[in-house]
N, C-alpha and C positions, 0 to 999 in steps of 0.2 A: 792292685795287689790286695791281698787279704791281710788283716791283722791277726796275729796269733791268738790262740786261746788265752784269755786274760785271767784264768782262774788263779794263777799265782802272781798276778800283778805285773808280769814282764811285758815290756813294750818292744818285743822283737818281732821280726817279720816271719810269717809262716811260709811254707813252700807255696809256690804259685799254683792256683787251681784254675781250671777252665771256667770262665764266667758263665753264669746262667744265661739262657737265651732271653734277650730282653723282650718286653712287650712292645707292641707296635707303637704305642704312644711315646716311647722313650727312644733316644737316638742310639746308634750302635755304641757299645761300650769300648773304652780304651781308644777313642779317636781324639785327634788333636783339636777337633772342633768344639768339644765340650769344655765350657769355661764356667767357673764359679765367680760370682761377683758379690761382695759383702763389705760391710763397714766395721772397722774396729778403730778405736782411739780417734774417732772423728774423720777417718780417711777411708775412701773407697778403694778396695783392693780387688785385683783380678788374679785368679789362680787356675792353673791347668787341672782339669778333672781327670784323675788317673783311672778311676773306676766309679761306675754309677749303677745303682740298683734302685728299686722303688722304695727301699728302706733307708739307704745311706749313700753318701757321696764321699769318695776319698780324693782329696785335692792336694796339690803341691804348691806352696807359696814361698816367695823369696822376700827378704828385706821387710819382715813384719815390723810395725812400729811398737808392738807390745808382745808379751809372751802369752800365747794361747794356753788355756787351762781346760781340763776336762770339766764337763757340766756347764761350760760357758755358753750362753745363748748368742747365736748369730741371727739377729732379726733381719727381715727383708733379704733373706738369702736367695740369690737367683742362680739358676743354672741355664745357660744358653747353649744352643747348638747352631752355629752360624749366626743368622739373624733372627732365630726363633727362640723365644723363651719357653723352656719346658718345665721349669719349677720356680715358684715364687712362694716363699713362706718362711717359717722358722726352722732353724737347724740348731742342734745341740751337740757340742764337741764331745765325742766319746773316746778319742784316742789321739795322742800327739807323739810324733817321732821326729827328732832333729836329725837331719841328714847333711851335716856340714853347713853349707851356706843357705840351705832351704829347710822348710818345715813341711812334713807330711802329716796331714790331718784327716781323720775320719769324723764325719758329722752325721748324726742321725737326722733324717728328714721327718717332719711332722706328718701325722695322718692327714688325709685329704679333708679339707674343711673350708670355712668361709675365707680364711686367709691364705689358702693354698690352691694352686691351680696347675693342672697339667693340660697341655694343648696338643691336639692332633695336628699333623701337617695340613696346611691349607689344601683344599681341593681333593680330599680323599674320595675316591669312587666307592660305590657299594661293594664292588668286588674286593677292593683293597681292605675295606672295613671288615668283610667276612674273613679275610686272611688274618686281619688284626685280631679278631675275636678268637679264631682258631689258635693263634699264637698265645693269646692271653690264657685260654682254657688249658692248653698244654702246660704252660708255666704255672698256673694255679694248681693243677694236679700234682706237679712235681714239688711245689713248695709247701702245700698244705697236707703233707703226710703226718697227720697228728694222730697219736695213738688213742685207742678207745679209753685207756686208763686215764690219760691226761684230760680228755674231753669230759669224762665222768667227774674227775676231781674238780675241774673248773666249774662245771654245772652244779656240783654238790655245794661248793662254797658260795656260789651265787645264790642258790636257793636258800641256803641257811641264813646268809646275811640279809637277804630280801625279807625272809620271814621274821627275823629279829627286828628289822625296821618297821614292818607293819604292826608287830606286837607292841613295840615301843610307842608308835603313833597312837594306838588305842589307849595305852596308859597315859600318854601326854594329854590326850583329849579329856580324859577323866580328871586331870589335875588343873584344867583350864581355869576353873573358878574356885580352886582350893586355896584357902588363906595361907597355908604353909607349903605352897607349891615348890618353892626353891629347895626347901629342906627335904621334901619328899623326893624330888629329882635326885638330890645327892644320895639319899638312901637307896634309891633304885639302882643307880650306877654302881655304888659301892657293893651292892649285893650281887649284881649280875655280871659286872665287868670281868672279874677273874674267870668266871665260867665261859663267857663268850670268847675271851682272849685265848683261853686254854684250848677250846674247840677249834678255833682258827689256826693256832700255832701247830697243832698236830697235823692238819692237812697241809699247812704251809711248808712244813719240813719235807713232806713228800713231793710237793711242787718243786722245791729247790733241787732235790735229788734227780728228778726227771730232767730238769733243764740242764743240769751239769752233765748228764749223760748223753745229751743230744749231739749229733754231728753239727759242725758250725753252720752248714748251709740251711739247716732247719730252724735255727734259733730265731731268726726274724719272723718267720711265719708263726711260731709259738708266741712270740711277743704280741703280734697282731691279734691273735686269738684271745690271749689273756686280757689285753686291753679292752677288746669289744665287750667282754663279760664282767670285768672287775673294776675298771676305772671309775665307772659311775658310782660304785659303792664306797670309794675312798676320796675322790677329788672334791666332794662337797664339804669335807672337813677343813678347818683352818690350816692344819699342817699339810695335808695333801694338796690343797689348792695352791698354797704359796710355794711348796717345793716343786710342783710340776710347772707352774707358770713362771716362777723365778722373776719377780718384778724388778729386782736390781740387776738382772742379767746373768746371775750365777747362782749355783746351789750352795747351801750352807751359809746363807747370809745371817745377819745378827738376829733377826726376828725368828728365823727357823731355830737358831740356837736357844733363844729365849723360851720358845715353846717347849723345847726338850728339857731345859732347866726347870721350867715350872712344873712339868709332868702332871698336869691337871686336865680334867675334862673341859673342852672348849668347843663352842659351836652354838648354833641357833636352835637345835632340837636335841632330844635325848639321843637319837641315833647318831647325829654328828658328834656329839660329845663323847659317846662311847667309842666311835671309830677313831676319833682324834686321840683318845687315850690309848687305844690299841696301837696306833702308829708310833706314839712317843714311848711305848713300853718295849719296843723291839730291841734286839741286840745292839745295833749301832747307837741308838739313843741312850741305852743304859751305859754303853762304853764311854759316850761323851760326858755323861755325868760323873763317871769314875775318873775321866781325864781331868775334869775341873778339880776334883779332890786331890789328884796327884800334883797338879800345878800349884794349888794352894799350899800343899805341904812343903814343896820345894821353895816357894817364895818365902815361907816362914823360916825354913832352915837356912837359906842363903842370907836373908836379912839378919838373922841371929848371928851367923858366922861373921859377917862384916861388922855388925854393931859391937861385937866384942873387941874389935880393934879401935873403937871410938869413932868410926866413920859411918856415913850414910850409904846404904846399899843402892847401887845404880843398876836398875833392872830394865831390860829391853824386851818388849812383847811385840812380835812381828805377826801381822795378820790378826789383830787383837779382837775383832768382832765385838761383842758386847762387854768383853773383859770381866766376865762374871767372877773369875777367880780373884781379881783385884778388888771387886766390890766386897766379896766375902772376907778377904784379908783385912780390909779396913773395918769391917763389922766385928771381926773376931778378936782383934788384939791391938793394944796400944803400940806394939812394936812396929805397926805400920807407919808410925811417925818417923821411923829411922830408915824409910825406903823412899826412893825417888824413881818414878816410872816414866819411860818413854814408850808411848803407844803408837804403833805404826799400822796403818791400813790404807789400802788404795782407794777406799770408798768414803767420801766426805760425810754422807748420811750416817754411816756406821760410826765414824769418829765422833760426830755430834752426839749420837745416842750414848756412846760409852762415856764421853765427858760429862754428860748430864747425869747419868746414873752414879758416877763416881763422885760428882759434886754433891749429890744428895746424901751419899754415904758419909762424905767428909763432914757435912753440916750436922747430920743426925748423930754421929759418934764423936764429934769434936776432934777430927784428925787434921794434921798439918801436912799430910803427904803431898809432895810436889808431883804434878802430872804434866808431861810434855807431849801433846798430840802431834803426829807427823803424818801427812798424807803422801805416801810413796807407794809405787807399784813395784812388783818383783823386777820388771823390766828396767825401771829406773835405778833400783838398787844394783843390778848387775852392770848396767851401762855406765853408771857413774861411780863405780866402786873405787876407781883410782883417786877421785877427789873426795870420796867418802861422804855421802849424803847424811850419814848418821853422825858426822862430826868426828873430831879427834879423840873424844872421850872413850875410855875403856869401861866396859860394863862387867859387873860382878855376876850377873845372871842374865842369860839371853835364852828366850824360849819362843818356839813357834809350834802351835798346835792347830791342825786343820788344813793348813795351806799345802803341805806336802802331799796330801791325798789327791791333788789335782796337777802336780808338776812332773814333768819328764825327769828321768834319772839324771841326765847331765846338768839340768838346771838345779836340781836338788843338791848335787855334789858341789856345784859352784857356790851356792848360797852358804852351805855349811863351811866351806873353806873361807869365805869372806867373813862370816860371823865369828869363826874361831880366832881370826886376827883381831876382832874387836873385843875379845875377852880380856879382862884384867887378869894378872897372875892369880892363880887359885880359883878363878871363876868357873862357872858351870854353864855348858850349852846343852839345851834339851830340845829335841825334835820329836814330834809325834807323827805317826803314820798308821793308817788302818790296815788290818789283815782280815782276810775273809775266812776265819776259822769257825764261824757260826753261820747257820742258815738264814740269810737275809738278802744277799747280794742281788740275786735275780729279781726278787720282788721289787726292790727299790729302783732297779734299772728299768724294768718293764712298766711298772705302774707310775712311778714318780719321775722317771727320766733323770735319775740321779746317778751319774757316772763317777766312780772313784777309781783311783789307781791303788790297788791293794798290793802290799809287799810283806814278805816274810822276814824273819830275823836277820838272815844273811844279807839280804838286799838292803835293809835298813842300816845294818852295820857298815855297809859299803859306802854310805854317805860320808863317813869320816875320812878326812884326808890321810894319806899314808903316814905323814909326819906325826899324827896323834892317834893312830888306830889302836895302839896298845893301851891308850887311856880310855877307849870307848867301850861301852857295854850297852846291851839292849835288854830292857825289862818290859813287862806287860802288866796291865791292870787286870782286875779279877775276871772279866769276861774273856780276856785274851784277844779282844778285837782291836784294841789300841796298843801299839808298840811304842816304846820310848827309847830313843837314842840319847844316852848321857855321855858327855865328854867333859872331863875335868882338866883344866889347864894347870900345868905345874906352877907352883909358887915361884 
């Protein structure tokens, strides 16, 4: 089956389309012989492959030990046909749909490389190989219907950025023995970064328009074409490299967020520093920085509200990441002494990082804020909701920013329902989710392999349980990319 056009963030099924004729190296599509084998939560799982193309596999799995999220990496992902392995490499989850007792998942397959292998059936005769090539060539002609405008645009950006790199390398060489090299580098980047970014953004907006206008069957071919010409220009940067390779197994990890928060040139060369700055200046990065300001404001407001009653504000942050808003809160006001935080994340390294940064802030600014770290996954929260892994305590403020961009709608609604029960009377629940109102989505999917679930105001509002929907409202930060669901529990 195909997944629907995801421009509006919906995870509904599209009408069935006739599958493209497979190349000879791949098995017949939609056969029961195709099986996916992968590991999650330390367990090896097998799933029926419902559809297979050279760009993606759609598989159906039952009884998963954890909740799959978009942009999650499935390493050592295998696809077999009978006793023959036809794919071995990395897959990145691009869509998830719950179908009752099972989960239907689409995963993008990596480009062919050192960690990826396709194998022809054993004993292919020359005649069969000729037929295989004929089938490949026909398939290539059908798939690579790329307009001249798009080819020119891709080549134009590639030529421009390649020229910028060579020019910067010349400047860098001249600074090699300069006593004030670092200061000169800073001045160069400050002077040219706005001009380069402006030139790229103008072409990038047209790139987004063209991709949005494509029929679904041509999208993968345009991604391949874009990656061939553009990835080398961006993946050498710290942000591009980490986002694409996902060393913790998922996108949006704490160090990616730190890079966005720092919003500074980073890298080993002038070109890398400039391109890194370009990436962290785009719409989604700007919206993340606005999101932190929004969270910090409401942490302050809710702490002040509770402290007026003579109590300490109990605040729950789920999917905490680096908890930059908590660090800023401790830095900015002594009112942070009247707050107590429970930080929840499924990744131990992330929790250690957040604890360390908050401990530094506490020491530097002489704060007495209590911090309770909890390592819990979404799956554990939902599975053990009856016994309540968060304890019997009620919270004055519960917020989750960033996690819902990767969760299916039914999971999102279940979590909001659970957390509303954990609110104290008068408490506030705040949920963030991205919307694709600005031109950036196709670039980060094509180049960085960063898949998000985008939702508009109506769908974000639908997270709220029926019992409290009248108390829910959706607002947006200045870029309109991040939407916030606010639900206030009655006193």
